[in-house]
N, C-alpha and C positions, 0 to 999 in steps of 0.2 A: 708535500708532508703523506707518506705513503699510509695506508691504512692497515690495522693488526687484522692479520688474515685469518678466515674462520678457523676456527681450533688449536690456533697456534699456541706455542711454548713464547712468553712472554718476560725477559729476559731484562730487570732494571740493570742499568749502566750507571754507576755513579763516577764521581770524577777522579777517584783514586784506589784504585784496587776492582776487578772485578774478574779474576781467573775461576778459582773456583766455583762463582756462579756460574760463567759460562763451562766450564766444563763439564757442570752437572746438570745444564740443560740440552746440553750437546747429546751427552749419553742419552737421557730422557728422549730426546728428538728420535733417535733411532730405535729404541725401544719402539716408540708407540706411531712411531713411522707419521709425525707432526711436526708442519712447519717450523722455525725458530723467527723471532722476531724482537731484535733488539730495539729498546728504549731508553735516550738521554735526556730527562728534565733537567734544564735549566732554569733554574727560580729567581722570581725577585730580579728581572733584569733590566725594566724600567728603573728602576733603583737609578741605573749606571747612566752615567753620560755617553755621548753616542761614542764616543772614542773608548770609553770602557767596554761598550757593550760589543763592540767590533773585536776588541782582544777576547772577551769573552768567549762567544760564537767562536772566534777561530779554534779556540781551546778545546771547546766543547763539541766542536766540528772534525779535529784531533783525537779527542778520545774514544768519540764514536768510531773514528776510522779503523784505529786501534784493535779494540773489542771487535769490530765485525769481519778485521783479519785473522784473527784470532780461533774466532769461530767458525769461520770457513775453512779454514785449516784442520780445524776437528774434525768436522760435519763432514769432507769430503765430496762425492759428490752426491751421497742418499740424503740431502738433508738441505732446505730451501731456506735459508739466510737472509731477511729482508732488515733495514735498519728507521730512526726514525728520529729526530733530534726535534727537541720540542721546546721552545724557549718564548712559553704562554704559560700563565695559569702556578701552579704551586705543585710540586715533588707527589705527596700522598695523592690529591686528587686528579691529577693527568695519571699515574700509574695505576689508582683505582677503575677511573675512565678506559684506558687500554685492555683493562679485564675482560672488557665485552665481549661478547663472540668468541674468546678465547678459553684455552683447557686448563693454564695453569700460570701462575706468575711467581718469578724467580727472582729473589734478590740474595746480596750478599751481606751477612751479619758483622759487622765491623764493634769494636769496642767504641763507648760513646766519647765524642769528640769536641774539639770547641770548632771545629769548620763544620757552618753548614752542607758543603757540596759532596759530603760524607755521611751514607747511611747509617744514623746511628738506631741505636735499640729502638728509640724513641719513633722514627719512622717505620721500620719496621714492623711495632705494635698497632700505631696505626692503620697500615695498607692489610696487613694480616685482621684487622677487628673491623672492615670494612669490606674488600674485597669481595664477587659474588663469585670466584673460583678458586678451587684453593690455593695457596702460597704457600711456597719454600723458602725456607729461610737457608743458606747456604754459609758455614763459618770459615773469615776468610784462612786461607790456607792450609783448609782440610781437602781431602784426595780419596778418592774414589777408586785407587787401582789397586786395592787387596779387597773387594766385597766382604761380609763376614757371611751373606746368605741367609740375613732374616731383617726382617720388617720389624715394627713393633708399635699394636697400635692401643694407646692408653684410651681405656674407657673406663668413664667415671658413674656411669649410671646407665644401665643397660635398657632403661625405659629409651634416653636416648640417644643410643649407640648404634641404630641400624645406615645409617648414613656414613658413620666414621670407620663402621665396622668393611662397610662393600668399597670403601677407599682401601684401607687398609689390604682387602684380597687381590684387589683391582691389583695397587703397588704390589703386591710379594709374587702375582702370576708373569707380571710383566718384566721383573728379574729374575721368577725363576727360584726367589729367595725359600722360607720357613716365613710363618706368620707366628707372632708370638701375639694372643691377645692378655693387653698387662690390666689387671687392675688393684688396686692397692687401698687399705686403709689400716685409719689409725683413731681410736677416740679424742676426741677435741676436746675433752678434760685430763686433767695433771695426774689420774690415777689408770694410765693404760697402763700399765708394768703390772700395775698391785692386781687390774679386772680382771684381765685379760690372759689365758691360761690353754693350755694345747686342744681341748676340749672345744670351748670357742674358736678358737683359730680355725677346727676343722668344721664346725655347721657352719661356719661365716663361710666357709671355703666352698660347702658342700650347696648353701641356699644361692650364690654367686651363680655357680656355674648353672644349676637349676634354672635359674633365670634368665640365665644367658642362651643356652640352649635353645629357645624360638624362632633368634636371630639367628644362632649360625648355621642353624640345620638348612636354609634355602641357599646359603650362601656357600656352604661346600658342597650341593648341588651345581652350584652357578657354578665353579671356581675348583673341581675336582682333584686339578696339578696340585693343591696348594694343601701345603703340610699344614695342622694348624695346632697350635698349643697354647693353652686358656693355663695365665699365672696369675694366683693370689697371692698378692703378698701384705702382710702386717707391715706397714711401713707408713711412715709419714710419704703424701704422695710425689710432695717435691721429690724425695731421697728416692723414691721409687723411679719416678719417670725417667730422671736425669742420669740415674743407675743405669736403665733399661737402654737409652741414645746410647751410651758409651761402646754398645756390644751391636748395636743395630746398623743397617744402613740407611735406615728411614725411620723417624719416629710419629706417627702419623696420630696429630692430638686435634681435642674440639675446641671449638673457637668461644660458646659460651655458654655456661648454664642456665637452669631458667631458676637460678637461686638469686642470681647475679642481680645488682637494681640495675633500673632500665637504665639504659643510655650503656653501661660497662658492656666492654665487645670480647675481652680475654680475663678469664681469670689468673690468679696466682699461677696457677700450675703453668700454663699456657707462658705468661709471662717468663716464669723463670725459664724453662724448654727454651725456647728464642730467645735468651742472652744467656745460655751458658750448655746449652747440650754441646755437647763437640763435634756429632754428626748431625747430617742435613734434617730439619723442622718442616713437616708439612701438617700444616693450617687447615682444617675442613672449615666449607662454608656456613653459614646457619641454615638447614632447610627451612626451603619455602613452606610455609602453613599450607594446609589446605583451602581452597577457595571456600568461601563461607557463601551457603546458596543464596542467590536473591531473596529480599524481603519478601515477595509476591509469592514466591513458593511454600513459605509459609504462610501469610496468611489464606493461598487456593489450602492449602493440607489442614489448618483450624477448622475450615469454612469444610470442608468435606468431613471433617470431625464430628463436626456438628449437625448434617446433615443426617448421616446415618445412627449416629450415636441414639 
């Protein structure tokens, strides 16, 4: 068993179909000069007889060897390619575990299937909801032969957008692409068409741009080569995000909003994007909350205050 190389781009290899994910990952490895690590997980192997296990492992090795050959052909001499077959554990658990020390996890998304060996939407959702690194879902059959030169970062709440925006800037820079920062809004009541006029749209757009600017200013300085456009759309969020994904080389979305119930990892917009976006979708992990100060520090501060007051 090989160890995931540090800072590697990890590619999840399914039993059937991984060409789009491998092609995306190789291109990403070329752009970022990172190694590539292919992981194929055989799930529930203990449920089979010895004879059955032997056949399954043989097929799994053949699948991984074929994917490795494709990756090495595309990578040439510029990218280090390693591969690993995992025959214990569960697919989601093992893929999440293999993101430790990695920089990115790439999966190929397929429509739901009865075959448990094929990555279905639920597998992609589960991995994207738990991984500690960004996760990219690449739709089966998609191709990046004709890049649009656009990366879209979909922002729901400016207060929570810092990490998502930085990811969008970084992806746009490596692709030499334009960055579109998209925000969509729609009244939750059934009277949106009646209540919203041009003056309200203009006021909302101005307010959001003003709220977002303190986050954009330092990123413009850190990524001076990235051309940025802020697009505020009055439209249902899912509709706006899927529309944007149709003309973007990469759609960058956040994983979880603070208003979601405890235990929810993906919101409805993220799930819809992963299921239906025609181009690759990158899901950023939840930001690590700042470490709380030790209890003793608070006690010391309280004691100091009492003495000096």
